Every structure is written in C-alpha cells, then in structure tokens.
PyMOL Python script that loads the backbone (N, CA, C, O; Angstrom):
from pymol import cmd

cmd.read_pdbstr("""\
ATOM      1  N   MET A   1      42.028  40.175   2.589  1.00  0.00           N
ATOM      2  CA  MET A   1      41.599  38.620   2.229  1.00  0.00           C
ATOM      3  C   MET A   1      42.008  38.491   0.721  1.00  0.00           C
ATOM      4  O   MET A   1      42.180  39.449  -0.033  1.00  0.00           O
ATOM      5  N   ASN A   2      42.136  37.202   0.400  1.00  0.00           N
ATOM      6  CA  ASN A   2      42.236  36.481  -1.040  1.00  0.00           C
ATOM      7  C   ASN A   2      41.248  35.894  -1.097  1.00  0.00           C
ATOM      8  O   ASN A   2      40.742  35.407  -0.086  1.00  0.00           O
ATOM      9  N   PHE A   3      40.665  35.777  -2.401  1.00  0.00           N
ATOM     10  CA  PHE A   3      39.778  34.983  -2.747  1.00  0.00           C
ATOM     11  C   PHE A   3      39.843  34.337  -4.013  1.00  0.00           C
ATOM     12  O   PHE A   3      39.785  34.937  -5.086  1.00  0.00           O
ATOM     13  N   ALA A   4      39.991  32.823  -3.846  1.00  0.00           N
ATOM     14  CA  ALA A   4      40.351  31.967  -4.600  1.00  0.00           C
ATOM     15  C   ALA A   4      39.180  31.689  -5.747  1.00  0.00           C
ATOM     16  O   ALA A   4      38.042  31.903  -5.329  1.00  0.00           O
ATOM     17  N   GLN A   5      39.266  31.297  -6.964  1.00  0.00           N
ATOM     18  CA  GLN A   5      38.438  30.862  -8.119  1.00  0.00           C
ATOM     19  C   GLN A   5      37.092  30.124  -7.356  1.00  0.00           C
ATOM     20  O   GLN A   5      35.907  30.445  -7.445  1.00  0.00           O
ATOM     21  N   ASN A   6      37.762  28.948  -6.525  1.00  0.00           N
ATOM     22  CA  ASN A   6      36.729  28.053  -6.020  1.00  0.00           C
ATOM     23  C   ASN A   6      36.104  28.304  -4.615  1.00  0.00           C
ATOM     24  O   ASN A   6      35.628  27.420  -3.901  1.00  0.00           O
ATOM     25  N   GLY A   7      36.188  29.947  -4.245  1.00  0.00           N
ATOM     26  CA  GLY A   7      35.563  30.526  -3.255  1.00  0.00           C
ATOM     27  C   GLY A   7      36.292  30.668  -2.162  1.00  0.00           C
ATOM     28  O   GLY A   7      36.044  31.543  -1.332  1.00  0.00           O
ATOM     29  N   ASP A   8      37.140  29.933  -2.061  1.00  0.00           N
ATOM     30  CA  ASP A   8      37.903  29.869  -0.670  1.00  0.00           C
ATOM     31  C   ASP A   8      38.657  31.145  -0.466  1.00  0.00           C
ATOM     32  O   ASP A   8      39.303  31.679  -1.368  1.00  0.00           O
ATOM     33  N   VAL A   9      38.554  31.619   0.761  1.00  0.00           N
ATOM     34  CA  VAL A   9      38.888  32.957   1.143  1.00  0.00           C
ATOM     35  C   VAL A   9      40.218  32.641   2.344  1.00  0.00           C
ATOM     36  O   VAL A   9      40.019  31.970   3.356  1.00  0.00           O
ATOM     37  N   THR A  10      41.212  33.101   2.087  1.00  0.00           N
ATOM     38  CA  THR A  10      42.268  33.163   3.107  1.00  0.00           C
ATOM     39  C   THR A  10      42.799  34.668   3.141  1.00  0.00           C
ATOM     40  O   THR A  10      42.513  35.618   2.411  1.00  0.00           O
ATOM     41  N   VAL A  11      43.749  34.562   4.331  1.00  0.00           N
ATOM     42  CA  VAL A  11      44.190  35.760   5.058  1.00  0.00           C
ATOM     43  C   VAL A  11      44.923  36.405   3.829  1.00  0.00           C
ATOM     44  O   VAL A  11      44.577  37.577   3.677  1.00  0.00           O
ATOM     45  N   CYS A  12      45.756  36.005   2.997  1.00  0.00           N
ATOM     46  CA  CYS A  12      46.711  36.647   2.070  1.00  0.00           C
ATOM     47  C   CYS A  12      46.835  35.529   0.691  1.00  0.00           C
ATOM     48  O   CYS A  12      46.426  34.368   0.700  1.00  0.00           O
ATOM     49  N   CYS A  13      47.421  36.138  -0.312  1.00  0.00           N
ATOM     50  CA  CYS A  13      47.523  35.700  -1.345  1.00  0.00           C
ATOM     51  C   CYS A  13      48.706  34.577  -1.286  1.00  0.00           C
ATOM     52  O   CYS A  13      48.734  33.733  -2.181  1.00  0.00           O
ATOM     53  N   TYR A  14      49.750  34.551  -0.178  1.00  0.00           N
ATOM     54  CA  TYR A  14      50.662  33.538   0.156  1.00  0.00           C
ATOM     55  C   TYR A  14      50.404  32.309   0.820  1.00  0.00           C
ATOM     56  O   TYR A  14      50.913  31.219   0.557  1.00  0.00           O
ATOM     57  N   ASN A  15      49.350  32.644   1.935  1.00  0.00           N
ATOM     58  CA  ASN A  15      49.023  31.618   2.220  1.00  0.00           C
ATOM     59  C   ASN A  15      47.504  30.855   1.817  1.00  0.00           C
ATOM     60  O   ASN A  15      46.429  31.321   2.195  1.00  0.00           O
ATOM     61  N   ARG A  16      47.620  29.722   1.063  1.00  0.00           N
ATOM     62  CA  ARG A  16      46.465  29.085   0.305  1.00  0.00           C
ATOM     63  C   ARG A  16      46.160  28.093   1.439  1.00  0.00           C
ATOM     64  O   ARG A  16      45.070  27.535   1.313  1.00  0.00           O
ATOM     65  N   GLU A  17      46.874  27.754   2.504  1.00  0.00           N
ATOM     66  CA  GLU A  17      46.672  26.707   3.339  1.00  0.00           C
ATOM     67  C   GLU A  17      45.597  26.962   4.320  1.00  0.00           C
ATOM     68  O   GLU A  17      44.726  26.102   4.455  1.00  0.00           O
ATOM     69  N   TYR A  18      45.563  27.949   4.958  1.00  0.00           N
ATOM     70  CA  TYR A  18      44.745  28.449   6.061  1.00  0.00           C
ATOM     71  C   TYR A  18      43.297  29.121   5.366  1.00  0.00           C
ATOM     72  O   TYR A  18      43.257  30.279   4.950  1.00  0.00           O
ATOM     73  N   VAL A  19      42.357  28.356   5.332  1.00  0.00           N
ATOM     74  CA  VAL A  19      41.267  28.850   4.845  1.00  0.00           C
ATOM     75  C   VAL A  19      40.147  29.358   5.587  1.00  0.00           C
ATOM     76  O   VAL A  19      39.536  28.524   6.255  1.00  0.00           O
ATOM     77  N   LEU A  20      39.771  30.476   5.611  1.00  0.00           N
ATOM     78  CA  LEU A  20      38.899  31.299   6.618  1.00  0.00           C
ATOM     79  C   LEU A  20      37.495  31.252   6.334  1.00  0.00           C
ATOM     80  O   LEU A  20      36.681  31.560   7.204  1.00  0.00           O
ATOM     81  N   GLY A  21      37.119  30.865   5.106  1.00  0.00           N
ATOM     82  CA  GLY A  21      35.824  30.502   4.904  1.00  0.00           C
ATOM     83  C   GLY A  21      35.588  30.334   3.421  1.00  0.00           C
ATOM     84  O   GLY A  21      36.609  30.204   2.746  1.00  0.00           O
ATOM     85  N   THR A  22      34.661  30.318   2.918  1.00  0.00           N
ATOM     86  CA  THR A  22      34.115  30.169   1.555  1.00  0.00           C
ATOM     87  C   THR A  22      32.850  31.058   1.105  1.00  0.00           C
ATOM     88  O   THR A  22      31.733  31.004   1.619  1.00  0.00           O
ATOM     89  N   TYR A  23      33.290  31.964  -0.058  1.00  0.00           N
ATOM     90  CA  TYR A  23      32.372  32.704  -0.475  1.00  0.00           C
ATOM     91  C   TYR A  23      31.641  32.156  -1.742  1.00  0.00           C
ATOM     92  O   TYR A  23      32.349  31.618  -2.594  1.00  0.00           O
ATOM     93  N   PRO A  24      30.350  32.237  -1.943  1.00  0.00           N
ATOM     94  CA  PRO A  24      29.364  32.888  -0.952  1.00  0.00           C
ATOM     95  C   PRO A  24      28.902  31.977  -0.039  1.00  0.00           C
ATOM     96  O   PRO A  24      27.939  32.430   0.579  1.00  0.00           O
ATOM     97  N   ARG A  25      29.192  30.955   0.260  1.00  0.00           N
ATOM     98  CA  ARG A  25      28.832  29.865   1.193  1.00  0.00           C
ATOM     99  C   ARG A  25      28.463  30.773   2.681  1.00  0.00           C
ATOM    100  O   ARG A  25      27.434  30.790   3.356  1.00  0.00           O
ATOM    101  N   ASN A  26      29.565  31.380   2.822  1.00  0.00           N
ATOM    102  CA  ASN A  26      29.878  32.167   3.767  1.00  0.00           C
ATOM    103  C   ASN A  26      29.875  33.868   3.431  1.00  0.00           C
ATOM    104  O   ASN A  26      30.363  34.353   2.410  1.00  0.00           O
ATOM    105  N   THR A  27      29.208  34.649   4.536  1.00  0.00           N
ATOM    106  CA  THR A  27      29.303  35.964   3.839  1.00  0.00           C
ATOM    107  C   THR A  27      30.666  36.573   4.418  1.00  0.00           C
ATOM    108  O   THR A  27      31.501  36.040   5.149  1.00  0.00           O
ATOM    109  N   LEU A  28      30.632  37.728   3.918  1.00  0.00           N
ATOM    110  CA  LEU A  28      31.967  38.201   4.185  1.00  0.00           C
ATOM    111  C   LEU A  28      32.232  38.572   5.659  1.00  0.00           C
ATOM    112  O   LEU A  28      33.368  38.497   6.128  1.00  0.00           O
ATOM    113  N   GLY A  29      30.997  39.038   6.498  1.00  0.00           N
ATOM    114  CA  GLY A  29      30.974  39.256   7.852  1.00  0.00           C
ATOM    115  C   GLY A  29      31.495  37.741   8.404  1.00  0.00           C
ATOM    116  O   GLY A  29      32.567  37.762   9.008  1.00  0.00           O
ATOM    117  N   GLU A  30      31.011  36.786   8.290  1.00  0.00           N
ATOM    118  CA  GLU A  30      30.957  35.601   8.766  1.00  0.00           C
ATOM    119  C   GLU A  30      32.366  35.096   8.435  1.00  0.00           C
ATOM    120  O   GLU A  30      32.823  34.493   9.406  1.00  0.00           O
ATOM    121  N   ILE A  31      33.059  35.129   7.581  1.00  0.00           N
ATOM    122  CA  ILE A  31      34.374  35.060   7.095  1.00  0.00           C
ATOM    123  C   ILE A  31      35.292  35.918   7.984  1.00  0.00           C
ATOM    124  O   ILE A  31      35.866  35.287   8.871  1.00  0.00           O
ATOM    125  N   TRP A  32      35.512  37.106   7.920  1.00  0.00           N
ATOM    126  CA  TRP A  32      35.962  38.372   8.765  1.00  0.00           C
ATOM    127  C   TRP A  32      35.935  38.149  10.265  1.00  0.00           C
ATOM    128  O   TRP A  32      36.979  38.294  10.902  1.00  0.00           O
ATOM    129  N   HIS A  33      34.792  37.802  10.875  1.00  0.00           N
ATOM    130  CA  HIS A  33      34.649  37.734  12.068  1.00  0.00           C
ATOM    131  C   HIS A  33      34.401  36.295  12.708  1.00  0.00           C
ATOM    132  O   HIS A  33      33.939  36.182  13.843  1.00  0.00           O
ATOM    133  N   GLY A  34      34.768  35.100  11.837  1.00  0.00           N
ATOM    134  CA  GLY A  34      34.253  33.998  11.933  1.00  0.00           C
ATOM    135  C   GLY A  34      35.525  33.254  13.101  1.00  0.00           C
ATOM    136  O   GLY A  34      36.306  34.074  13.583  1.00  0.00           O
ATOM    137  N   PRO A  35      35.642  32.284  13.375  1.00  0.00           N
ATOM    138  CA  PRO A  35      35.908  31.447  14.394  1.00  0.00           C
ATOM    139  C   PRO A  35      37.574  31.062  13.662  1.00  0.00           C
ATOM    140  O   PRO A  35      38.557  30.995  14.400  1.00  0.00           O
ATOM    141  N   ARG A  36      37.675  30.848  12.242  1.00  0.00           N
ATOM    142  CA  ARG A  36      39.473  30.525  11.827  1.00  0.00           C
ATOM    143  C   ARG A  36      39.740  31.959  12.228  1.00  0.00           C
ATOM    144  O   ARG A  36      40.486  32.168  13.185  1.00  0.00           O
ATOM    145  N   ALA A  37      39.208  32.923  11.595  1.00  0.00           N
ATOM    146  CA  ALA A  37      39.824  34.515  11.619  1.00  0.00           C
ATOM    147  C   ALA A  37      40.437  34.927  13.367  1.00  0.00           C
ATOM    148  O   ALA A  37      41.409  35.549  13.794  1.00  0.00           O
ATOM    149  N   ALA A  38      39.406  34.281  13.932  1.00  0.00           N
ATOM    150  CA  ALA A  38      39.730  34.670  15.658  1.00  0.00           C
ATOM    151  C   ALA A  38      40.768  33.787  15.977  1.00  0.00           C
ATOM    152  O   ALA A  38      41.515  34.262  16.832  1.00  0.00           O
ATOM    153  N   GLU A  39      41.076  32.674  15.591  1.00  0.00           N
ATOM    154  CA  GLU A  39      41.938  31.774  15.727  1.00  0.00           C
ATOM    155  C   GLU A  39      43.443  32.365  15.207  1.00  0.00           C
ATOM    156  O   GLU A  39      44.494  32.260  15.838  1.00  0.00           O
ATOM    157  N   LEU A  40      43.279  32.949  14.022  1.00  0.00           N
ATOM    158  CA  LEU A  40      44.443  33.369  13.361  1.00  0.00           C
ATOM    159  C   LEU A  40      44.613  34.618  14.138  1.00  0.00           C
ATOM    160  O   LEU A  40      45.828  34.701  14.314  1.00  0.00           O
ATOM    161  N   ARG A  41      44.110  35.503  14.624  1.00  0.00           N
ATOM    162  CA  ARG A  41      44.617  36.811  15.352  1.00  0.00           C
ATOM    163  C   ARG A  41      45.140  36.497  16.459  1.00  0.00           C
ATOM    164  O   ARG A  41      46.217  37.003  16.773  1.00  0.00           O
ATOM    165  N   ALA A  42      44.377  35.431  17.446  1.00  0.00           N
ATOM    166  CA  ALA A  42      44.535  34.962  18.707  1.00  0.00           C
ATOM    167  C   ALA A  42      46.308  34.241  18.498  1.00  0.00           C
ATOM    168  O   ALA A  42      47.244  34.392  19.283  1.00  0.00           O
ATOM    169  N   ALA A  43      46.306  33.733  17.642  1.00  0.00           N
ATOM    170  CA  ALA A  43      47.913  32.825  17.203  1.00  0.00           C
ATOM    171  C   ALA A  43      48.971  34.123  16.858  1.00  0.00           C
ATOM    172  O   ALA A  43      50.101  34.002  17.330  1.00  0.00           O
ATOM    173  N   MET A  44      48.755  35.048  16.264  1.00  0.00           N
ATOM    174  CA  MET A  44      49.569  36.252  15.815  1.00  0.00           C
ATOM    175  C   MET A  44      49.613  36.970  17.292  1.00  0.00           C
ATOM    176  O   MET A  44      50.712  37.192  17.801  1.00  0.00           O
ATOM    177  N   SER A  45      48.513  37.298  17.911  1.00  0.00           N
ATOM    178  CA  SER A  45      48.727  38.115  19.201  1.00  0.00           C
ATOM    179  C   SER A  45      49.921  37.344  20.004  1.00  0.00           C
ATOM    180  O   SER A  45      50.727  37.975  20.688  1.00  0.00           O
ATOM    181  N   ASP A  46      49.957  36.151  19.885  1.00  0.00           N
ATOM    182  CA  ASP A  46      50.685  35.285  20.821  1.00  0.00           C
ATOM    183  C   ASP A  46      52.198  34.840  19.873  1.00  0.00           C
ATOM    184  O   ASP A  46      52.992  33.934  20.129  1.00  0.00           O
ATOM    185  N   ASN A  47      52.221  35.558  19.047  1.00  0.00           N
ATOM    186  CA  ASN A  47      53.567  35.754  18.035  1.00  0.00           C
ATOM    187  C   ASN A  47      53.707  34.485  17.347  1.00  0.00           C
ATOM    188  O   ASN A  47      54.831  34.069  17.065  1.00  0.00           O
ATOM    189  N   ALA A  48      52.368  33.655  16.972  1.00  0.00           N
ATOM    190  CA  ALA A  48      52.630  32.431  16.231  1.00  0.00           C
ATOM    191  C   ALA A  48      52.041  32.633  15.049  1.00  0.00           C
ATOM    192  O   ALA A  48      51.157  33.485  15.140  1.00  0.00           O
ATOM    193  N   LEU A  49      52.156  32.256  14.128  1.00  0.00           N
ATOM    194  CA  LEU A  49      51.621  31.841  12.768  1.00  0.00           C
ATOM    195  C   LEU A  49      51.166  30.402  12.217  1.00  0.00           C
ATOM    196  O   LEU A  49      51.754  29.347  12.453  1.00  0.00           O
ATOM    197  N   PRO A  50      49.887  30.574  11.357  1.00  0.00           N
ATOM    198  CA  PRO A  50      49.167  29.282  11.048  1.00  0.00           C
ATOM    199  C   PRO A  50      50.144  28.455   9.755  1.00  0.00           C
ATOM    200  O   PRO A  50      51.122  28.835   9.111  1.00  0.00           O
ATOM    201  N   PRO A  51      49.555  27.501   9.753  1.00  0.00           N
ATOM    202  CA  PRO A  51      50.149  26.766   9.063  1.00  0.00           C
ATOM    203  C   PRO A  51      50.093  27.658   7.452  1.00  0.00           C
ATOM    204  O   PRO A  51      49.238  28.513   7.222  1.00  0.00           O
ATOM    205  N   GLY A  52      51.043  27.302   6.575  1.00  0.00           N
ATOM    206  CA  GLY A  52      50.901  28.110   5.254  1.00  0.00           C
ATOM    207  C   GLY A  52      51.799  29.673   5.577  1.00  0.00           C
ATOM    208  O   GLY A  52      52.039  30.577   4.776  1.00  0.00           O
ATOM    209  N   CYS A  53      52.079  29.594   6.716  1.00  0.00           N
ATOM    210  CA  CYS A  53      52.935  31.145   6.693  1.00  0.00           C
ATOM    211  C   CYS A  53      54.360  30.812   7.017  1.00  0.00           C
ATOM    212  O   CYS A  53      54.956  31.538   7.813  1.00  0.00           O
ATOM    213  N   GLU A  54      54.993  29.729   6.448  1.00  0.00           N
ATOM    214  CA  GLU A  54      56.418  29.444   6.425  1.00  0.00           C
ATOM    215  C   GLU A  54      56.980  30.647   5.557  1.00  0.00           C
ATOM    216  O   GLU A  54      57.963  31.175   6.078  1.00  0.00           O
ATOM    217  N   LEU A  55      56.656  31.093   4.585  1.00  0.00           N
ATOM    218  CA  LEU A  55      57.368  32.124   4.076  1.00  0.00           C
ATOM    219  C   LEU A  55      57.729  33.522   4.720  1.00  0.00           C
ATOM    220  O   LEU A  55      58.718  34.253   4.654  1.00  0.00           O
ATOM    221  N   CYS A  56      56.397  33.591   5.431  1.00  0.00           N
ATOM    222  CA  CYS A  56      56.474  35.060   6.408  1.00  0.00           C
ATOM    223  C   CYS A  56      57.366  34.997   7.272  1.00  0.00           C
ATOM    224  O   CYS A  56      58.105  35.929   7.589  1.00  0.00           O
ATOM    225  N   LEU A  57      57.375  33.470   7.899  1.00  0.00           N
ATOM    226  CA  LEU A  57      58.195  33.305   9.212  1.00  0.00           C
ATOM    227  C   LEU A  57      59.711  33.101   8.912  1.00  0.00           C
ATOM    228  O   LEU A  57      60.499  33.050   9.856  1.00  0.00           O
ATOM    229  N   SER A  58      60.119  32.990   7.693  1.00  0.00           N
ATOM    230  CA  SER A  58      61.429  32.918   6.897  1.00  0.00           C
ATOM    231  C   SER A  58      61.812  34.434   6.663  1.00  0.00           C
ATOM    232  O   SER A  58      62.967  34.799   6.880  1.00  0.00           O
ATOM    233  N   GLN A  59      60.934  35.236   6.262  1.00  0.00           N
ATOM    234  CA  GLN A  59      61.497  36.656   6.264  1.00  0.00           C
ATOM    235  C   GLN A  59      61.406  37.255   7.477  1.00  0.00           C
ATOM    236  O   GLN A  59      62.361  37.976   7.764  1.00  0.00           O
ATOM    237  N   LEU A  60      60.545  37.165   8.258  1.00  0.00           N
ATOM    238  CA  LEU A  60      60.408  37.494   9.914  1.00  0.00           C
ATOM    239  C   LEU A  60      61.899  37.148  10.434  1.00  0.00           C
ATOM    240  O   LEU A  60      62.769  38.009  10.558  1.00  0.00           O
ATOM    241  N   ARG A  61      62.053  35.996  10.676  1.00  0.00           N
ATOM    242  CA  ARG A  61      63.735  35.269  11.060  1.00  0.00           C
ATOM    243  C   ARG A  61      64.812  36.209  10.651  1.00  0.00           C
ATOM    244  O   ARG A  61      65.587  36.682  11.481  1.00  0.00           O
ATOM    245  N   SER A  62      64.874  36.499   9.324  1.00  0.00           N
ATOM    246  CA  SER A  62      65.801  36.879   8.370  1.00  0.00           C
ATOM    247  C   SER A  62      65.573  38.646   8.472  1.00  0.00           C
ATOM    248  O   SER A  62      66.044  39.349   7.578  1.00  0.00           O
ATOM    249  N   ALA A  63      64.968  39.144   9.404  1.00  0.00           N
ATOM    250  CA  ALA A  63      64.461  40.715   9.278  1.00  0.00           C
ATOM    251  C   ALA A  63      64.476  41.272   8.225  1.00  0.00           C
ATOM    252  O   ALA A  63      65.032  42.355   8.048  1.00  0.00           O
ATOM    253  N   ASN A  64      63.762  40.513   7.196  1.00  0.00           N
ATOM    254  CA  ASN A  64      63.465  41.093   5.763  1.00  0.00           C
ATOM    255  C   ASN A  64      62.281  41.603   5.853  1.00  0.00           C
ATOM    256  O   ASN A  64      61.453  40.889   5.287  1.00  0.00           O
ATOM    257  N   PHE A  65      61.672  42.919   6.519  1.00  0.00           N
ATOM    258  CA  PHE A  65      60.568  43.275   6.801  1.00  0.00           C
ATOM    259  C   PHE A  65      59.873  43.813   5.605  1.00  0.00           C
ATOM    260  O   PHE A  65      58.648  43.739   5.508  1.00  0.00           O
ATOM    261  N   SER A  66      60.732  44.434   4.557  1.00  0.00           N
ATOM    262  CA  SER A  66      60.477  44.937   3.208  1.00  0.00           C
ATOM    263  C   SER A  66      59.686  43.888   2.669  1.00  0.00           C
ATOM    264  O   SER A  66      58.575  44.246   2.278  1.00  0.00           O
ATOM    265  N   GLY A  67      59.985  42.624   2.542  1.00  0.00           N
ATOM    266  CA  GLY A  67      59.424  41.491   1.619  1.00  0.00           C
ATOM    267  C   GLY A  67      58.365  40.745   2.362  1.00  0.00           C
ATOM    268  O   GLY A  67      57.720  39.816   1.874  1.00  0.00           O
ATOM    269  N   LEU A  68      58.214  41.257   3.696  1.00  0.00           N
ATOM    270  CA  LEU A  68      57.114  40.381   4.528  1.00  0.00           C
ATOM    271  C   LEU A  68      55.669  40.902   3.892  1.00  0.00           C
ATOM    272  O   LEU A  68      55.289  42.046   4.141  1.00  0.00           O
ATOM    273  N   GLY A  69      54.868  39.992   3.046  1.00  0.00           N
ATOM    274  CA  GLY A  69      53.669  40.267   2.902  1.00  0.00           C
ATOM    275  C   GLY A  69      52.471  40.418   3.785  1.00  0.00           C
ATOM    276  O   GLY A  69      51.397  40.957   3.516  1.00  0.00           O
ATOM    277  N   ALA A  70      52.883  39.805   4.955  1.00  0.00           N
ATOM    278  CA  ALA A  70      52.026  39.579   6.116  1.00  0.00           C
ATOM    279  C   ALA A  70      51.670  40.807   6.566  1.00  0.00           C
ATOM    280  O   ALA A  70      50.488  41.077   6.782  1.00  0.00           O
ATOM    281  N   THR A  71      52.690  41.708   6.760  1.00  0.00           N
ATOM    282  CA  THR A  71      52.505  43.194   7.144  1.00  0.00           C
ATOM    283  C   THR A  71      51.343  43.795   6.593  1.00  0.00           C
ATOM    284  O   THR A  71      50.855  44.668   7.311  1.00  0.00           O
ATOM    285  N   ARG A  72      50.767  43.574   5.527  1.00  0.00           N
ATOM    286  CA  ARG A  72      49.703  44.046   4.533  1.00  0.00           C
ATOM    287  C   ARG A  72      48.345  43.608   5.235  1.00  0.00           C
ATOM    288  O   ARG A  72      47.342  44.308   5.096  1.00  0.00           O
ATOM    289  N   ALA A  73      48.322  42.316   6.070  1.00  0.00           N
ATOM    290  CA  ALA A  73      47.488  41.736   6.235  1.00  0.00           C
ATOM    291  C   ALA A  73      46.597  42.638   7.336  1.00  0.00           C
ATOM    292  O   ALA A  73      45.696  43.408   7.002  1.00  0.00           O
ATOM    293  N   GLU A  74      46.974  42.421   8.535  1.00  0.00           N
ATOM    294  CA  GLU A  74      46.515  43.394   9.985  1.00  0.00           C
ATOM    295  C   GLU A  74      47.857  43.835  10.605  1.00  0.00           C
ATOM    296  O   GLU A  74      48.463  43.114  11.399  1.00  0.00           O
ATOM    297  N   SER A  75      48.272  44.980  10.233  1.00  0.00           N
ATOM    298  CA  SER A  75      49.568  45.312  10.485  1.00  0.00           C
ATOM    299  C   SER A  75      49.536  45.761  12.237  1.00  0.00           C
ATOM    300  O   SER A  75      50.599  45.949  12.830  1.00  0.00           O
ATOM    301  N   SER A  76      48.385  45.876  12.839  1.00  0.00           N
ATOM    302  CA  SER A  76      48.388  45.843  13.998  1.00  0.00           C
ATOM    303  C   SER A  76      49.169  44.727  14.792  1.00  0.00           C
ATOM    304  O   SER A  76      49.836  44.906  15.812  1.00  0.00           O
ATOM    305  N   CYS A  77      48.900  43.231  13.952  1.00  0.00           N
ATOM    306  CA  CYS A  77      49.495  42.323  14.691  1.00  0.00           C
ATOM    307  C   CYS A  77      51.071  42.053  14.663  1.00  0.00           C
ATOM    308  O   CYS A  77      51.682  41.106  15.159  1.00  0.00           O
ATOM    309  N   PHE A  78      51.583  43.201  13.912  1.00  0.00           N
ATOM    310  CA  PHE A  78      52.931  42.847  13.775  1.00  0.00           C
ATOM    311  C   PHE A  78      54.105  43.815  14.512  1.00  0.00           C
ATOM    312  O   PHE A  78      53.702  44.966  14.681  1.00  0.00           O
ATOM    313  N   SER A  79      55.061  43.639  14.838  1.00  0.00           N
ATOM    314  CA  SER A  79      56.316  44.244  15.403  1.00  0.00           C
ATOM    315  C   SER A  79      57.615  43.506  14.919  1.00  0.00           C
ATOM    316  O   SER A  79      57.767  42.381  14.442  1.00  0.00           O
ATOM    317  N   THR A  80      58.405  44.405  15.171  1.00  0.00           N
ATOM    318  CA  THR A  80      59.608  43.951  15.035  1.00  0.00           C
ATOM    319  C   THR A  80      60.064  42.534  15.849  1.00  0.00           C
ATOM    320  O   THR A  80      60.777  41.616  15.444  1.00  0.00           O
ATOM    321  N   ARG A  81      59.514  42.674  16.896  1.00  0.00           N
ATOM    322  CA  ARG A  81      59.782  41.396  17.909  1.00  0.00           C
ATOM    323  C   ARG A  81      59.364  40.272  17.538  1.00  0.00           C
ATOM    324  O   ARG A  81      59.747  39.225  18.060  1.00  0.00           O
ATOM    325  N   LEU A  82      58.546  40.333  16.614  1.00  0.00           N
ATOM    326  CA  LEU A  82      58.031  38.787  15.828  1.00  0.00           C
ATOM    327  C   LEU A  82      59.358  38.029  15.441  1.00  0.00           C
ATOM    328  O   LEU A  82      59.510  36.813  15.565  1.00  0.00           O
ATOM    329  N   CYS A  83      60.402  39.010  14.901  1.00  0.00           N
ATOM    330  CA  CYS A  83      61.566  38.332  13.771  1.00  0.00           C
ATOM    331  C   CYS A  83      62.150  37.314  14.920  1.00  0.00           C
ATOM    332  O   CYS A  83      62.815  36.401  14.430  1.00  0.00           O
ATOM    333  N   SER A  84      62.061  37.294  16.008  1.00  0.00           N
ATOM    334  CA  SER A  84      63.024  36.397  17.215  1.00  0.00           C
ATOM    335  C   SER A  84      62.116  35.394  17.915  1.00  0.00           C
ATOM    336  O   SER A  84      62.569  34.391  18.467  1.00  0.00           O
ATOM    337  N   GLN A  85      60.598  35.749  17.868  1.00  0.00           N
ATOM    338  CA  GLN A  85      59.735  35.132  18.536  1.00  0.00           C
ATOM    339  C   GLN A  85      58.872  34.071  17.803  1.00  0.00           C
ATOM    340  O   GLN A  85      58.522  33.017  18.334  1.00  0.00           O
ATOM    341  N   ALA A  86      58.558  34.441  16.530  1.00  0.00           N
ATOM    342  CA  ALA A  86      57.233  33.995  15.966  1.00  0.00           C
ATOM    343  C   ALA A  86      57.958  32.603  15.340  1.00  0.00           C
ATOM    344  O   ALA A  86      59.096  32.448  14.897  1.00  0.00           O
ATOM    345  N   THR A  87      56.605  31.460  15.513  1.00  0.00           N
ATOM    346  CA  THR A  87      56.532  30.307  15.574  1.00  0.00           C
ATOM    347  C   THR A  87      55.279  29.888  14.884  1.00  0.00           C
ATOM    348  O   THR A  87      54.169  30.283  15.241  1.00  0.00           O
ATOM    349  N   LEU A  88      55.492  29.064  13.869  1.00  0.00           N
ATOM    350  CA  LEU A  88      54.319  28.193  13.445  1.00  0.00           C
ATOM    351  C   LEU A  88      53.419  27.570  14.279  1.00  0.00           C
ATOM    352  O   LEU A  88      53.902  26.772  15.081  1.00  0.00           O
ATOM    353  N   HIS A  89      52.189  27.744  14.286  1.00  0.00           N
ATOM    354  CA  HIS A  89      50.848  27.369  15.244  1.00  0.00           C
ATOM    355  C   HIS A  89      50.269  26.421  14.431  1.00  0.00           C
ATOM    356  O   HIS A  89      49.827  26.717  13.321  1.00  0.00           O
ATOM    357  N   TYR A  90      50.227  25.140  14.950  1.00  0.00           N
ATOM    358  CA  TYR A  90      49.394  24.117  14.271  1.00  0.00           C
ATOM    359  C   TYR A  90      48.602  23.681  14.977  1.00  0.00           C
ATOM    360  O   TYR A  90      47.823  22.817  14.574  1.00  0.00           O
TER     361      TYR A  90
END
""", "prot")
cmd.dss("prot")
cmd.show_as("cartoon", "prot")
cmd.util.cbc("prot")
cmd.orient("prot")
C-alpha cells in the first residue's frame, strides 16, 4: 500500500488514481479488506487492471516483467498470461 501525504491509500506508488481508502479516517484493516480492494482483486483475477494502471499494462504487453511495479503488490494475482490478456477495468 502507498500512503500519500493527504492520507489517500493506493495499491502502489505508480497508481495514484485508484484510491482504496483514506488513513486515518479508515483503519488499515478497513482499507485492505474494503470494497475498493475487493474490486481491485476481482478485476485482477479476471486479468483486468483498474484506472491508473496504464504503465503496468504497457509493461505487461511488452513482456517487460522486470520493470513491472505491480508484481510487488500481490504477486499471487499475476502470471505471464496477463501480458496478452490484461485490459483496463473502468
């Protein structure tokens, strides 16, 4: 999770668009297990990425896995099959 100075919590430092919650208004548990995080996990399970993941989508499509920041978020959601199947989920 990435914490911005204003309290916004995003899944990573590359995606500032898809906000999971705001700390301390939301607890860490509420953020991690909340509806936005659940939507993100569901989208990634379906090979879709949320808005703000354009950089990682580009890296997936070019098979540049070493430069893919998203693999550090939840590695269980990723595999090489994503490079041809990933789309943006809006």
